[in-house]
Every structure is written in structure tokens, then in C-alpha cells.
C-alpha positions as CSV (number, residue, x, y, z in Angstrom):
1,X,152.3,94.3,133.9
2,X,150.4,96.6,131.5
3,X,148.7,92.5,130.1
4,X,148.9,91.3,133.7
5,X,146.4,94.7,134.7
6,X,143.9,94.6,132.1
7,X,143.3,90.5,132.1
8,X,143.0,91.2,136.2
9,X,140.8,94.2,135.4
10,X,138.7,92.4,132.6
11,X,138.2,89.7,135.3
12,X,137.0,91.9,138.0
13,X,134.4,93.2,135.9
14,X,135.6,96.0,133.3
15,X,134.5,96.4,130.1
16,X,137.6,98.3,128.7
17,X,141.2,99.2,130.0
18,X,143.5,102.2,129.2
19,X,146.8,103.9,130.2
20,X,148.1,107.5,129.6
21,X,151.0,109.9,131.5
22,X,149.0,112.7,133.1
23,X,149.6,116.1,134.6
24,X,149.8,115.0,138.8
25,X,146.7,115.6,141.0
26,X,147.5,117.8,143.8
27,X,149.2,116.7,146.9
28,X,150.2,113.1,144.5
29,X,153.4,114.5,142.3
30,X,155.0,111.7,141.8
31,X,151.6,109.9,140.2
32,X,152.3,110.6,137.1
33,X,150.7,107.8,135.5
34,X,146.8,106.3,134.7
35,X,144.6,103.6,134.9
36,X,141.2,103.6,133.5
37,X,138.4,101.8,133.4
38,X,135.2,101.6,131.7
39,X,132.0,100.2,133.0
40,X,129.3,99.6,130.8
41,X,125.7,101.1,131.8
42,X,122.7,98.4,130.8
43,X,120.7,99.3,128.0
44,X,117.5,98.7,129.7
45,X,117.9,100.6,132.5
46,X,119.0,103.5,130.3
47,X,116.4,102.9,127.7
48,X,113.1,103.3,130.6
49,X,115.0,106.9,131.6
50,X,112.4,109.7,129.5
51,X,111.3,112.8,131.5
52,X,113.6,111.8,135.0
53,X,115.5,109.2,136.0
54,X,114.1,105.5,137.7
55,X,114.4,104.6,141.0
56,X,116.3,101.1,138.8
57,X,118.4,103.8,137.5
58,X,119.0,104.9,141.0
59,X,119.8,102.0,142.3
60,X,122.2,100.5,139.1
61,X,124.5,103.9,139.0
62,X,125.0,103.5,142.9
63,X,126.0,99.6,142.3
64,X,128.0,100.6,139.1
65,X,130.1,102.9,140.9
66,X,130.5,100.7,144.1
67,X,131.8,97.6,141.3
68,X,134.2,100.6,140.3
69,X,135.8,101.6,143.4
70,X,135.9,97.6,144.0
71,X,137.9,97.2,140.7
72,X,140.2,100.1,141.4
73,X,140.9,99.2,145.0
74,X,141.6,95.4,143.6
75,X,144.6,97.2,141.2
76,X,145.5,99.0,143.4
77,X,146.6,97.1,145.9
78,X,147.9,95.0,143.3
79,X,150.5,97.4,142.2
80,X,151.3,98.2,145.7
81,X,152.3,94.3,145.7
82,X,154.5,95.4,142.9
83,X,156.7,97.8,143.9
84,X,154.1,100.6,142.6
85,X,152.2,103.9,144.7
86,X,149.1,104.3,143.6
87,X,145.8,106.6,144.6
88,X,141.8,105.3,143.5
89,X,139.7,108.5,142.3
90,X,136.4,107.6,143.8
91,X,134.1,106.7,141.2
92,X,132.1,109.4,141.9
93,X,132.5,112.1,144.8
94,X,133.8,115.6,145.0
95,X,136.6,117.0,146.4
96,X,137.4,120.0,148.0
97,X,135.6,121.8,145.5
98,X,132.2,121.1,144.2
99,X,131.6,119.3,141.1
100,X,134.9,118.0,140.7
101,X,136.7,114.9,141.8
102,X,140.3,114.4,143.0
103,X,141.3,113.8,139.0
104,X,138.6,113.3,136.0
105,X,138.3,110.0,135.1
106,X,137.0,111.8,131.6
107,X,140.1,112.8,130.8
108,X,142.6,110.1,131.4
109,X,140.1,107.9,130.0
110,X,140.1,110.5,126.7
111,X,143.9,110.6,127.3
112,X,143.6,106.9,126.9
113,X,142.2,106.3,123.9
114,X,139.3,105.3,124.4
115,X,137.1,107.6,124.0
116,X,136.5,111.5,123.6
117,X,133.6,114.3,125.5
118,X,130.8,115.6,123.6
119,X,128.6,118.1,123.6
120,X,126.5,116.7,126.9
121,X,130.5,116.7,128.7
122,X,130.2,113.0,128.8
123,X,132.7,110.3,128.1
124,X,131.9,108.4,124.7
125,X,133.3,105.4,124.5
126,X,134.2,104.3,121.2
127,X,133.0,101.1,121.9
128,X,129.6,101.8,124.2
129,X,129.0,105.1,123.7
130,X,127.9,107.4,126.5
131,X,126.4,105.2,128.1
132,X,129.5,103.7,130.3
133,X,130.3,104.8,133.7
134,X,135.0,105.4,134.5
135,X,137.5,104.9,137.6
136,X,140.7,105.8,137.7
137,X,143.9,105.1,139.0
138,X,146.5,106.6,139.7
139,X,149.9,105.4,139.8
140,X,154.3,105.9,139.7
141,X,154.5,102.3,137.5
142,X,155.5,103.2,134.2
143,X,152.7,102.3,132.5
144,X,154.2,103.6,128.9
145,X,154.2,100.4,126.8
146,X,150.4,100.5,127.2
147,X,149.9,104.0,125.3
148,X,148.0,104.3,122.9
149,X,147.0,107.7,120.8
150,X,144.2,110.1,121.5
151,X,141.6,109.9,119.0
152,X,141.8,112.5,116.1
153,X,138.6,113.0,115.6
154,X,135.5,113.6,118.2
155,X,133.1,110.7,118.7
156,X,129.9,113.0,118.9
157,X,127.8,113.5,115.9
158,X,126.9,117.1,117.3
159,X,123.0,116.5,116.9
160,X,122.6,118.3,119.8
161,X,119.9,116.2,121.4
162,X,121.7,115.8,124.6
163,X,121.1,120.1,124.6
164,X,117.6,120.4,123.9
165,X,116.5,117.3,125.9
166,X,118.5,118.9,129.2
167,X,115.7,120.3,131.2
168,X,118.3,121.9,133.4
169,X,119.6,123.6,130.1
170,X,122.6,123.1,132.1
171,X,124.2,122.3,127.9
172,X,126.3,125.3,126.3
173,X,126.5,123.3,123.0
174,X,129.9,123.6,122.5
175,X,132.5,121.3,121.3
176,X,134.8,119.4,123.7
177,X,138.3,121.6,123.0
178,X,141.4,118.7,123.9
179,X,144.1,122.0,124.1
180,X,141.4,123.3,126.7
181,X,140.3,120.4,128.5
182,X,139.0,123.1,131.3
183,X,136.4,125.0,128.9
184,X,133.6,124.6,130.7
185,X,130.8,122.4,128.6
186,X,128.0,122.1,131.3
187,X,126.9,124.5,134.2
188,X,127.0,121.5,137.4
189,X,125.6,123.7,139.1
190,X,122.2,124.4,137.6
191,X,122.3,120.8,136.6
192,X,122.8,120.0,140.6
193,X,120.2,122.3,141.4
194,X,117.5,121.4,138.9
195,X,118.0,117.6,140.4
196,X,117.7,118.7,143.6
197,X,114.7,120.4,143.0
198,X,112.6,117.8,140.5
199,X,114.1,114.6,141.7
200,X,114.7,114.7,145.5
201,X,112.1,111.3,145.6
202,X,115.0,109.7,143.6
203,X,117.9,108.8,145.3
204,X,117.3,112.9,146.7
205,X,118.4,114.2,143.8
206,X,121.2,112.9,143.1
207,X,120.7,111.1,139.2
208,X,119.3,112.3,136.7
209,X,121.1,110.4,133.1
210,X,118.1,112.5,130.2
211,X,121.8,113.3,128.6
212,X,122.9,109.9,128.4
213,X,119.4,108.6,127.2
214,X,119.0,110.9,124.1
215,X,122.8,110.4,122.7
216,X,122.5,108.8,119.6
217,X,125.7,107.0,119.8
218,X,126.1,104.2,121.0
219,X,129.3,102.7,120.2
220,X,131.4,100.9,116.9
221,X,131.5,97.5,118.8
């Protein structure tokens, strides 16, 4: 099943797929395994970001999120046809608490061994760097045959370019600690409020992308 899921995800547009065991999300105690998918963002679109997001980036961001939601839904339906339960974590949606989703895409992908989390609080794909978006499916299907170990060393170069580039001064500069995944690396409220104030004309202040653009780690293809 792991190979069939991976093949389906790649055919649907995913660039990477990983599998992990997780602490269940609130309300879904039986869904203890996760499928992570990675979709790479366009280098040309990201490179055009300077001191502000572009209209093209906003459209690209929404389009990739929509693709991810379609991929995860179709994988989930495939799981259910094969006797499993599933829940798709939306690509971008707060869930109850502001700035928090149903389950952390970054944490699931890190547990799956696909990458680590940098000082920019972004997921850094081992293959593609920070220029990615993530999707997650929670399920009760046994995916243990697809588990890979978490990466033992951070992919973040500790250059602090993201901390210096953040116009909202929202990044603490602290390193991610997998033993304390809840440790605050970014002031999400300050980030959100800055975007809404400064970038209101682009997606009503819902995107920025400067931290992604400033990250020098481009992956190990």
C-alpha cells in the first residue's frame, strides 16, 4: 500500500511523499499515522519577491494550496476505498486557535524524514529547501513499512539571513528543537498583522514570502 500511495501522490502532482507515526490530532484518536506530501514552489516566482510579495506569488501560493488539497483528498478517498479512515489537513487553514492548523504539516514532514525546520520556522525539504508547500493526511492505515528515520542534523545553515530579512521582526532566531517542537520560533501574530498592514493590496495581506526568498538552502538534488 505504501508504494501504491506514493505512486498515486506523485502522479497527482506531489514532488515528495513521506510516512510517519504521530500523536493523534484532537478529535481523531485512532488516526495515528500520517502521509506527508511536498509540492515545490516555482523558483522564478520566489526569486521575484524582493521587499514585498508579488501578485504572481499570491496567485501561485493559492494555486499550489488548491493542488495540495486535491492531492490529499484523492489519496484519502483511495485510503477509504481500501478500508481505512482518513482526515485531510487543509493546506492553509486556522483550526480553532488563530495561526494553528488541525495538525502541523511541518512536524509531520519532519517526522517522516523529509527535512527539518529552520530558524525561519519554515520546513526545509532535504531535496528542495524552503521553497515548498506541504500537505498532510491523517489515517488509521498501518504505514509503518514506509517509515524513514528523522534527519539527525538540521539543514538550516544558521546564517540568520531570514531573521535579518523579516520586515515584521517576527523571527526569534532560535533553532528548532525536535524535543520541544512547541517552542516558539516565530511571532505569528506580528507576522500576520504586518502583512495585513503593509501588503493589503496583495491578497488582502495574506502572504509575504520574504523569509522563503531569503533562505540560501536550496536542497540537495
